[in-house]
Wavefront OBJ file of the C-alpha trace (Angstrom):
o trace
v 68.960 12.847 -35.042
v 71.141 9.805 -35.732
v 71.854 9.511 -32.111
v 68.244 9.554 -31.202
v 67.444 6.901 -33.860
v 70.254 4.725 -32.463
v 68.789 5.047 -28.925
v 65.361 4.195 -30.094
v 66.600 1.242 -32.072
v 68.180 -0.090 -28.893
v 64.757 0.302 -26.977
v 62.811 -1.320 -29.647
v 63.819 -4.932 -28.983
v 63.203 -4.345 -25.257
v 59.750 -3.136 -26.141
v 59.056 -5.967 -28.371
v 60.081 -8.523 -25.657
v 57.810 -6.653 -23.222
v 54.824 -6.743 -25.795
v 55.343 -10.488 -26.229
v 55.279 -11.025 -22.391
v 52.128 -8.899 -22.069
v 50.500 -10.761 -25.070
v 51.193 -13.983 -23.326
v 49.799 -12.769 -20.067
v 46.756 -11.510 -21.740
v 46.215 -14.801 -23.471
v 46.472 -16.549 -20.002
v 44.135 -14.076 -18.510
v 41.543 -14.563 -21.296
v 41.731 -18.467 -20.828
v 41.207 -18.003 -17.023
v 38.214 -15.685 -17.617
v 36.631 -18.175 -20.019
v 37.141 -20.895 -17.517
v 35.533 -18.870 -14.732
v 32.678 -17.842 -16.889
v 32.037 -21.534 -17.775
v 32.022 -22.289 -13.926
v 29.521 -19.388 -13.364
v 26.831 -20.735 -15.698
v 25.683 -23.673 -13.438
v 25.855 -21.405 -10.352
v 23.473 -18.870 -12.174
v 21.017 -21.700 -12.998
v 21.169 -22.849 -9.357
v 20.691 -19.289 -8.124
v 17.669 -18.723 -10.343
v 16.128 -22.091 -9.073
v 16.838 -21.113 -5.422
v 15.327 -17.591 -5.848
v 12.206 -19.184 -7.375
v 11.843 -21.606 -4.425
v 12.482 -18.711 -1.922
v 9.719 -16.602 -3.542
v 7.343 -19.590 -3.410
v 8.030 -20.252 0.289
v 7.821 -16.687 1.149
v 4.343 -16.195 -0.543
v 3.096 -19.332 1.274
v 4.435 -17.992 4.534
v 2.941 -14.584 3.950
v -0.447 -16.264 3.296
v -0.260 -18.326 6.461
v 0.617 -15.094 8.528
v -2.392 -13.354 6.846
v -4.751 -16.115 7.651
v -3.528 -16.232 11.278
v -4.005 -12.481 11.684
v -7.591 -12.814 10.278
v -8.294 -15.664 12.651
v -7.105 -13.635 15.588
v -9.159 -10.648 14.450
v -12.230 -12.784 14.168
v -11.663 -14.492 17.454
v -11.186 -11.119 19.243
v -14.358 -9.698 17.806
v -16.329 -12.888 18.874
v -14.695 -12.855 22.320
v -16.019 -9.264 22.830
v -19.567 -10.553 21.917
v -19.737 -9.328 18.418
v -20.504 -10.698 15.008
v -17.451 -10.783 12.583
v -18.124 -9.552 9.215
v -15.783 -10.205 6.345
v -14.205 -7.288 4.419
v -13.206 -8.320 0.941
v -11.071 -6.699 -1.710
v -12.048 -6.539 -5.425
v -10.799 -10.065 -6.105
v -13.010 -11.530 -3.401
v -10.119 -12.126 -0.909
v -10.890 -11.515 2.744
v -8.640 -8.670 3.872
v -9.943 -8.096 7.401
v -12.906 -8.614 9.784
v -15.132 -5.813 11.147
v -17.134 -6.250 14.316
v -20.888 -5.551 14.583
v -21.740 -5.523 18.312
v -25.369 -6.006 19.748
v -25.748 -2.328 20.788
v -24.927 -1.032 17.362
v -25.989 -3.882 15.158
v -28.781 -3.018 12.669
v -31.801 -5.229 12.823
v -31.429 -6.612 9.241
v -28.412 -6.913 7.171
v -28.714 -7.021 3.440
v -26.314 -8.312 0.776
v -22.736 -6.983 0.819
v -22.017 -3.696 -0.948
v -18.701 -3.203 -2.661
v -17.227 0.204 -2.003
v -13.668 1.148 -3.333
v -12.807 -2.580 -3.630
v -14.047 -3.468 -0.130
v -17.169 -5.653 0.520
v -19.268 -4.286 3.360
v -22.826 -5.019 4.761
v -25.284 -2.153 4.822
v -28.513 -2.021 6.797
v -31.677 -3.080 5.036
v -33.311 -0.049 6.787
v -32.875 3.040 4.881
v -33.640 5.635 7.529
v -31.384 7.866 9.547
v -30.741 6.968 13.214
v -32.945 8.584 15.874
v -30.803 11.221 17.807
v -33.545 11.966 20.448
v -34.399 15.347 19.148
v -38.078 16.156 18.356
v -39.471 18.992 16.292
v -40.859 21.958 18.348
v -44.006 23.408 16.715
v -43.568 26.563 18.911
v -40.098 27.427 17.548
v -41.226 29.090 14.322
v -43.929 31.060 16.086
v -41.321 32.437 18.641
v -38.996 33.331 15.804
v -41.803 35.183 13.917
v -42.712 37.108 17.055
v -39.163 38.186 17.736
v -38.684 39.340 14.131
v -41.937 41.409 14.551
v -40.765 42.988 17.729
v -37.519 43.828 16.053
v -39.204 45.402 13.046
v -41.359 47.537 15.343
v -38.256 48.651 17.192
v -36.640 49.720 13.936
v -39.743 51.666 12.789
v -39.803 53.628 16.183
v -36.224 54.401 15.813
v -36.599 55.691 12.352
v -39.533 57.897 13.523
v -37.496 59.414 16.374
v -34.667 60.207 13.944
v -36.941 62.255 11.777
l 1 2 3 4 5 6 7 8 9 10 11 12 13 14 15 16 17 18 19 20 21 22 23 24 25 26 27 28 29 30 31 32 33 34 35 36 37 38 39 40 41 42 43 44 45 46 47 48 49 50 51 52 53 54 55 56 57 58 59 60 61 62 63 64 65 66 67 68 69 70 71 72 73 74 75 76 77 78 79 80 81 82 83 84 85 86 87 88 89 90 91 92 93 94 95 96 97 98 99 100 101 102 103 104 105 106 107 108 109 110 111 112 113 114 115 116 117 118 119 120 121 122 123 124 125 126 127 128 129 130 131 132 133 134 135 136 137 138 139 140 141 142 143 144 145 146 147 148 149 150 151 152 153 154 155 156 157 158 159 160 161 162
């Protein structure tokens, strides 16, 4: 046991010297870290300003692209001989153009109607479109006659079975 204590006593000064060296290195690293953190503060502020400027410029760019797309939509509808009608979202911002063409345009347009956040025009006429079919007054009579013939056939069949 004494031998073990002597060996450990010899190692103790070496360990204490190593601890002092590591403590000095740790203090040096802490100082370096503090300096780099101080250097980082202005960079963070610059980064925040740059990000804010980027977001502003991107929003403006997106708005210009949206307006150009809408202008192209409207020009294409008008080029094809139609009337461009604005479709708006719930905030009143134009989101697209829909075309009304002469062959399908209603005679009268009323005020815009908002449906699911989009503004569209509806026809002032409140009748269904004519599909070209007309009622035939003979159709119910033909059905009644066929039903009568069928009933007579059933009655004869029952009489024959008895």
